[in-house]
C-alpha positions in Angstrom: -14.4 6.9 -15.6 -14.3 4.0 -13.2 -16.8 1.5 -13.5 -16.1 0.4 -10.1 -15.4 -2.9 -8.8 -16.2 -6.4 -9.5 -19.7 -7.4 -8.1 -19.9 -8.9 -4.5 -20.5 -12.2 -5.5 -16.7 -12.1 -7.5 -15.3 -10.3 -4.3 -17.1 -13.1 -1.7 -15.7 -15.7 -3.9 -12.1 -14.1 -3.8 -12.4 -13.6 0.1 -13.7 -17.0 1.0 -10.3 -18.4 -1.3 -8.0 -16.0 0.3 -9.0 -17.1 4.2 -8.3 -20.7 2.9 -5.0 -19.6 1.4 -3.8 -16.9 3.5 -1.6 -19.4 5.3 0.0 -21.0 2.4 0.9 -17.9 1.6 2.8 -17.0 5.0 4.3 -20.1 4.8 6.0 -19.7 1.2 6.3 -15.6 2.1 4.1 -14.8 -0.8 1.2 -14.2 -3.0 1.5 -16.7 -5.8 0.5 -15.2 -9.4 -2.7 -17.5 -9.7 -4.0 -15.4 -6.7 -3.3 -12.1 -7.9 -5.0 -13.4 -10.8 -7.7 -13.7 -8.8 -7.2 -10.1 -7.4 -7.4 -8.8 -10.9 -10.6 -10.1 -11.3 -11.8 -7.7 -8.7 -10.5 -4.8 -11.2 -7.5 -3.8 -8.7 -4.9 -3.8 -11.6 -6.8 -1.9 -14.0 -8.0 0.6 -11.3 -5.0 3.3 -12.0 -4.5 2.5 -15.7 -5.4 5.6 -17.8 -8.8 5.2 -19.4 -6.5 6.4 -22.7 -5.0 2.6 -22.5 -8.3 1.0 -21.4 -8.1 1.2 -17.9 -10.8 2.1 -15.5 -9.5 4.9 -13.1 -11.1 4.6 -10.0 -11.6 7.4 -7.5 -9.2 6.7 -4.4 -11.5 6.9 -1.6 -13.4 4.0 -4.0 -9.9 2.0 -4.5 -8.9 2.5 -0.4 -12.1 1.1 0.8 -11.5 -2.0 -1.6 -7.8 -2.3 -0.1 -9.2 -2.2 3.4 -11.6 -4.7 2.7 -8.6 -7.4 1.5 -6.8 -6.5 4.6 -9.0 -7.2 6.6 -8.8 -10.8 5.6 -5.1 -10.8 5.3 -2.8 -8.1 5.5 -0.1 -9.1 3.3 -2.4 -10.0 0.2 -4.0 -6.1 0.9 -0.3 -4.9 0.9 -0.3 -6.5 -2.5 -3.0 -5.7 -3.7 -2.5 -1.8 -2.8 -0.1 -2.2 -5.7 -3.1 -1.7 -8.2 -2.7 2.3 -7.3 0.6 2.3 -9.2 -0.3 3.3 -12.3 -0.6 6.7 -10.6 3.4 6.7 -10.5 3.8 5.1 -14.0 1.6 8.0 -15.5 4.9 10.3 -15.7 6.3 7.8 -18.4 6.3 9.2 -21.8 2.8 8.3 -23.8 4.3 6.3 -26.1 6.4 4.1 -23.1 2.7 3.7 -21.5 1.3 2.7 -24.6 3.7 -0.3 -25.2 3.5 -0.9 -21.6 -0.6 -1.3 -21.5 -0.4 -2.9 -25.1 -1.8 -6.5 -23.8 -4.3 -5.4 -21.8 -5.0 -2.5 -18.4 -4.4 -5.3 -15.7 -0.8 -4.5 -15.2 1.0 -5.7 -12.0 3.7 -3.3 -11.2 6.6 -4.0 -8.7 9.1 -1.8 -6.8 12.5 -1.6 -5.1 13.8 1.8 -4.7 16.2 1.3 -2.5 19.0 1.5 -2.0 20.2 3.9 -4.9 22.5 2.3 -7.1 24.9 3.9 -9.4 24.6 3.5 -13.2 26.7 4.0 -16.4 25.1 6.5 -18.7 24.9 4.8 -21.8 23.9 6.5 -25.5 20.0 5.3 -25.1 19.7 5.5 -21.1 21.2 3.8 -18.4 23.6 0.6 -17.6 21.9 -0.7 -14.6 23.7 -3.1 -11.8 22.6 -4.0 -8.2 21.1 -5.1 -5.5 17.7 -3.6 -4.3 16.0 -4.3 -1.2 11.9 -4.4 -0.4 10.6 -5.3 -4.2 6.7 -6.1 -2.5 4.9 -8.3 -4.7 7.7 -9.1 -6.9 6.9 -12.7 -7.5 3.5 -11.9 -9.6 5.0 -8.8 -11.1 4.4 -8.0 -14.7 7.2 -5.1 -14.6 9.5 -4.2 -11.8 11.3 -0.7 -11.1 14.5 -0.3 -9.3 16.1 2.8 -8.0 18.9 4.9 -10.0 20.3 8.0 -9.5 18.5 11.6 -10.4 19.6 14.6 -12.5 19.1 18.2 -13.4 15.9 17.0 -15.0 14.5 15.5 -12.0 15.8 17.8 -9.3 18.3 15.5 -8.4 15.3 13.0 -6.9 16.2 9.3 -7.8 14.9 7.9 -11.2 12.9 4.4 -11.5 14.4 2.2 -14.1 11.4 -0.1 -15.8 12.6 -4.0 -15.9 10.3 -6.9 -17.2 10.6 -9.9 -15.0 13.2 -11.5 -17.1 15.9 -9.2 -16.6 16.3 -9.6 -12.8 17.1 -12.1 -10.5 14.5 -12.5 -7.3 16.6 -13.5 -4.1 13.9 -15.1 -1.7 15.5 -13.4 1.4 12.4 -12.1 2.8 12.5 -13.8 6.6 10.3 -11.2 9.0 7.6 -11.2 11.1 5.0 -8.5 10.0 4.0 -8.7 6.3 5.3 -11.8 5.8 3.5 -13.3 2.8 4.3 -9.6 0.7 6.9 -11.0 -0.9 9.3 -8.2 -0.4 12.3 -9.7 -1.8 15.7 -8.6 -2.9 16.3 -8.1 -6.9 18.9 -8.5 -8.3 19.9 -6.7 -12.0 23.5 -7.4 -14.0 24.4 -4.5 -16.5 20.7 -4.3 -18.6 20.8 -1.5 -20.1 17.0 0.6 -19.6 16.2 3.4 -22.4 15.8 6.8 -20.8 12.1 6.7 -21.7 11.7 3.8 -19.0 12.6 5.8 -16.6 10.6 8.3 -14.2 10.9 10.3 -10.8 8.4 8.8 -8.7 6.0 11.5 -7.7 6.9 13.5 -11.0 4.7 15.2 -13.2 1.9 13.0 -15.0 1.5 12.8 -18.9 -1.6 11.8 -18.8 -4.3 14.3 -18.6 -6.8 12.7 -16.4 -8.5 13.7 -12.8 -6.5 10.3 -10.9 -3.4 11.8 -12.1 -4.1 14.9 -10.7 -4.7 13.6 -7.0 -1.5 13.8 -5.0 0.8 10.9 -5.9 2.9 10.2 -3.1 -0.1 11.1 -0.6 -2.1 8.7 -2.3 0.7 6.0 -2.0 1.1 6.6 2.1 -2.9 6.6 2.2 -3.0 2.4 0.2 -0.4 1.9 2.9 -2.5 3.3 5.7 -5.8 1.4 4.3 -3.8 -2.0 4.9 -3.4 -1.2 8.7 -6.7 -0.3 8.7 -7.7 -3.3 7.5 -5.8 -5.2 10.1 -7.1 -3.2 13.0 -10.5 -3.9 11.9 -10.1 -7.5 11.8 -8.5 -7.2 15.8 -11.5 -5.5 16.5 -13.6 -8.0 14.8 -12.1 -11.2 16.1 -12.0 -9.2 19.9 -15.9 -8.6 19.4 -16.2 -12.4 18.9 -14.0 -13.4 21.8 -16.2 -11.3 24.3 -18.5 -14.4 24.9 -15.3 -16.8 25.7 -14.1 -17.9 29.5 -10.6 -18.5 30.7 -9.1 -21.3 31.5 -9.3 -20.2 35.3 -13.2 -20.5 35.3 -13.5 -16.5 35.7 -16.7 -14.9 33.5 -17.0 -14.2 29.9 -14.5 -11.3 28.5 -17.6 -9.1 27.9 -18.5 -9.3 31.5 -15.5 -7.8 32.4 -15.1 -4.0 33.2 -11.8 -3.9 31.6 -12.3 -5.8 28.3 -15.1 -3.9 27.8 -13.9 -0.1 28.6 -10.4 -1.5 25.8 -12.9 -2.7 23.6 -14.7 0.5 23.5 -11.9 3.1 23.6 -10.2 1.0 20.7 -13.4 1.4 18.5 -13.6 5.3 18.9 -10.1 5.8 18.2 -10.2 3.4 15.2 -13.4 5.1 14.0 -12.2 8.6 14.5 -9.0 7.9 13.0 -10.9 6.2 9.6 -13.2 9.0 9.6 -10.7 11.7 9.1 -9.0 9.5 7.0 -12.0 9.2 4.4 -13.2 12.6 5.1 -9.8 14.1 3.7 -9.5 11.6 0.7 -13.3 12.5 -0.6 -12.2 16.4 0.1 -8.9 16.2 -2.3 -10.9 13.6 -5.1 -13.7 16.3 -4.8 -11.7 18.9 -5.9 -9.3 17.1 -8.5 -12.6 16.0 -10.0 -14.4 19.2 -10.6 -10.9 20.1 -12.2 -9.3 22.2 -9.5 -5.4 22.2 -8.1 -4.7 20.4 -5.0 -3.2 22.7 -2.7 -0.4 22.3 -0.4 -3.1 22.2 2.6 -4.7 19.3 0.8 -1.6 17.1 0.7 -0.6 18.3 3.8 -3.9 17.1 5.3 -3.7 13.6 3.1 -0.1 12.8 4.6 -1.2 13.6 7.9 -4.6 11.6 8.4 -2.9 8.5 6.3 0.2 8.9 8.9 -2.7 9.0 11.9 -4.3 6.1 10.9 -1.4 4.0 10.4 0.0 4.8 14.1 -3.6 4.5 15.2 -4.4 1.3 13.7 -0.6 0.1 15.1 -1.8 1.0 18.9 -5.2 -0.5 18.4 -4.4 -3.7 17.9 -1.3 -3.9 20.2 -4.3 -2.7 22.8 -6.7 -5.8 21.8 -3.9 -7.8 22.3 -3.2 -6.4 25.9 -6.6 -6.7 27.1 -7.1 -10.1 25.4 -4.5 -11.5 27.6 -1.9 -14.0 28.2 -2.7 -16.3 25.0 -2.1 -13.9 22.2 1.5 -14.4 22.8 1.1 -17.7 21.1 2.6 -17.4 17.9 -0.3 -19.8 16.7 -3.2 -16.9 18.3 -4.9 -15.1 15.2 -4.3 -12.0 17.0 -0.1 -12.3 17.0 -0.5 -12.2 13.1 -2.4 -9.2 13.5 0.1 -7.4 15.9 2.7 -7.7 13.5 1.1 -6.8 10.4 -0.5 -3.4 11.9 3.1 -2.7 12.9 4.8 -2.4 9.4 2.4 0.4 7.7 3.5 2.5 10.7 6.8 1.9 10.0 7.0 2.7 6.4 9.2 6.0 5.5 5.7 7.4 3.9 3.9 7.2 7.3 6.6 7.5 10.0 6.1 10.1 13.1 8.1 12.7 11.2 5.6 13.0 8.6 3.2 14.9 11.4 6.2 17.4 11.5 6.1 17.7 8.4 2.5 18.2 8.3 2.3 20.4 10.9 5.0 22.7 9.5 2.8 23.0 6.1 -0.5 23.5 7.8 1.0 26.9 9.5 2.5 27.9 6.4 6.1 27.0 6.8 8.1 24.7 4.3 7.7 20.7 4.7 10.5 19.4 6.9 11.2 15.9 5.1 11.6 15.6 1.3 9.4 14.0 -0.9 6.6 15.6 1.1 4.6 15.9 -2.1 
């Protein structure tokens, strides 16, 4: 089982470097390979590699707290760090493929661009892949990437993901956004590369590895990871608001903490954030405990994972918005620290795994009805 993250001294050094370099990352629109190497030192990219291949599978609640901690310094870097959980996707690859994937060590950095799903030409060995895909987060430092291709009857016609090495793709640096700017979610282009069938997988498909982590809800875990980023950003905003309480404005008015509206807004934001966080980690612990004991993940468990993650992402975005509101006019300045937090906090809540439709789907399942969105589990 997991030996856990690196020690506190390593964490403090990595986070101090991130504090110094985050503006550099945002300016260039990606977290560079050398700093992703620093994230490897924390144990992030072996946290979902199967133990049989040299990994140190980590209980999801522990990994999520690590992502939260990084995102509280920089949301984009937290987003890239979250891909340390992607081994749970890759666990459904054939065992021989996984053995080859991890042949050089367990710290494999994954980047994926699932959509749009592009047509392929079947070959004797697999598929001839060609096309352009969007949102390949972390691709600039990835050891392996996947792109979305059509599914087939073997996978209930769900889209497949075709695995490629970095030298088989072209990265188009077109990531011009406001939120999560340094995530490096560039487009990737593939020009007629043959991918063997054994190097493709169904995202969220059944794992070929019989270890506890790979019985945890795969899609739900990814939703939790993205929500943890929003949580970290919101916590950073609350910490900023607490420090700013002693400041006075240009008008000579009393310090912010001496104003009733500021105290009230801050208290309400803290209550909302801590409540959503508690629900989120409570569910993660409950479901992981069931899995670790050898139990099955129920439909209700999965619905609660999706619900708590969606609620956390939505709450985090709202809290950062409210902090900006009671912090005053200065927050509209692009150089204001809260401005980046505001922009970053919106991104997790807009992700397909965390959109408002997930409330409907979770509610349906909790009421004994089928989920109302595809790929809910």
